C-alpha positions as CSV (number, residue, x, y, z in Angstrom):
1,M,-16.4,11.8,8.2
2,T,-13.9,14.4,7.1
3,I,-11.6,13.4,4.3
4,L,-8.0,14.4,5.0
5,G,-6.3,12.7,2.0
6,L,-7.2,10.7,-1.1
7,G,-4.9,8.7,-3.3
8,V,-5.3,6.4,-6.3
9,D,-2.8,4.4,-8.2
10,V,-3.0,2.1,-11.2
11,V,-0.2,-0.3,-12.2
12,E,0.3,-2.5,-15.2
13,I,0.5,-6.0,-14.0
14,N,3.0,-7.1,-16.6
15,R,5.7,-4.9,-14.9
16,F,5.7,-7.4,-12.0
17,K,6.5,-10.4,-14.2
18,K,10.0,-8.9,-14.4
19,I,10.5,-8.5,-10.7
20,K,8.6,-11.4,-9.2
21,N,11.9,-13.4,-8.7
22,N,14.2,-10.4,-8.1
23,K,14.8,-10.9,-4.4
24,K,16.6,-7.5,-4.0
25,I,13.7,-5.5,-5.4
26,I,11.1,-7.6,-3.6
27,K,12.9,-7.1,-0.3
28,R,13.1,-3.3,-0.8
29,I,9.4,-2.9,-1.7
30,F,7.5,-5.6,0.2
31,T,7.6,-6.6,3.9
32,T,8.4,-10.2,5.0
33,Y,4.7,-10.8,5.7
34,E,3.7,-9.5,2.2
35,N,6.3,-11.7,0.5
36,R,5.1,-14.8,2.4
37,Y,1.5,-13.9,1.7
38,C,2.1,-13.5,-2.0
39,E,4.0,-16.8,-2.2
40,N,0.7,-18.7,-1.7
41,K,-1.2,-16.6,-4.3
42,N,-0.7,-15.5,-7.9
43,K,2.5,-13.7,-7.1
44,I,2.4,-11.2,-9.9
45,L,-1.2,-10.0,-9.1
46,C,-0.5,-10.0,-5.4
47,F,2.6,-7.9,-5.7
48,A,1.0,-5.5,-8.2
49,K,-2.0,-4.9,-6.0
50,R,0.2,-4.2,-2.9
51,F,2.5,-1.9,-4.8
52,A,-0.5,0.1,-6.1
53,A,-1.9,0.3,-2.5
54,K,1.4,1.6,-1.1
55,E,1.6,4.2,-3.9
56,A,-2.0,5.3,-3.4
57,F,-1.4,5.6,0.4
58,V,1.6,8.0,0.0
59,K,-0.4,10.0,-2.5
60,A,-3.2,10.2,0.1
61,L,-0.6,11.6,2.5
62,G,0.3,14.2,-0.1
63,I,4.0,13.8,0.2
64,G,4.9,10.6,-1.6
65,F,7.9,8.7,-0.6
66,R,9.6,11.6,1.1
67,K,10.3,12.7,4.7
68,N,12.0,9.3,5.5
69,I,9.0,7.2,4.3
70,N,9.8,4.0,2.5
71,F,7.9,1.0,1.2
72,Q,8.8,-1.1,4.2
73,D,7.0,1.3,6.5
74,I,3.7,0.4,4.9
75,E,2.3,-3.1,5.0
76,I,-0.8,-4.4,3.1
77,T,-2.5,-7.1,5.0
78,N,-6.0,-8.8,4.8
79,N,-8.5,-9.6,7.5
80,S,-10.1,-13.1,7.8
81,Y,-12.6,-12.2,5.1
82,G,-9.9,-11.1,2.7
83,K,-10.6,-7.4,3.0
84,P,-7.3,-5.5,2.6
85,Y,-6.1,-2.9,5.0
86,I,-3.0,-0.9,5.7
87,S,-0.7,-1.6,8.6
88,M,1.9,1.0,9.4
89,N,4.6,1.6,11.9
90,K,4.6,4.3,14.5
91,K,6.7,6.6,12.3
92,I,4.0,6.7,9.6
93,A,1.2,7.1,12.2
94,N,3.0,10.0,13.7
95,Q,3.6,11.5,10.2
96,I,-0.1,11.3,9.6
97,K,-0.9,13.0,12.9
98,T,1.6,15.8,12.2
99,L,0.7,16.3,8.5
100,F,-3.1,16.5,9.1
101,K,-2.9,17.9,12.7
102,V,-5.1,15.1,14.1
103,K,-4.9,12.7,17.0
104,K,-7.1,10.0,15.5
105,F,-7.6,8.9,11.9
106,N,-9.0,6.1,9.8
107,I,-7.6,4.6,6.6
108,L,-9.9,3.1,4.0
109,L,-8.3,0.9,1.3
110,S,-9.8,-0.7,-1.8
111,I,-7.8,-2.8,-4.3
112,S,-8.9,-4.4,-7.6
113,D,-7.5,-5.8,-10.7
114,E,-8.6,-6.6,-14.3
115,K,-6.5,-8.5,-16.9
116,K,-3.8,-5.9,-17.4
117,Y,-4.1,-3.5,-14.5
118,S,-4.3,-3.3,-10.7
119,I,-5.8,-0.3,-9.0
120,A,-5.9,0.9,-5.4
121,S,-7.7,3.7,-3.7
122,V,-6.9,5.1,-0.2
123,I,-8.9,7.6,1.9
124,I,-7.5,9.0,5.1
125,S,-10.3,10.5,7.2
126,K,-11.0,11.7,10.7
């Protein structure tokens, strides 16, 4: 495995208490799926972890939210066991292929939280 990009982000969970009911901000940052998923969970923790994951992902890309990349292009979902993973649209997949000059790639995501903070780590590899 060759690591192409690595990103880590930490967020203070209390920041999300302020936005949990702000529909305009929620709609800008989180996809419809993420919003629905978080409705059935602890909303604040759920949003904090997904935000950290999106930030860690664009850090792994090495370009942040530039080159026409926005929060809605990145979706954090979970498999049937609860393991989080990143779903992305074709625009982001093509951006990865162009940035790293690869045809195939893997994305590894880990998310965690503890009382005051949520953390996410992303590795893009080939």
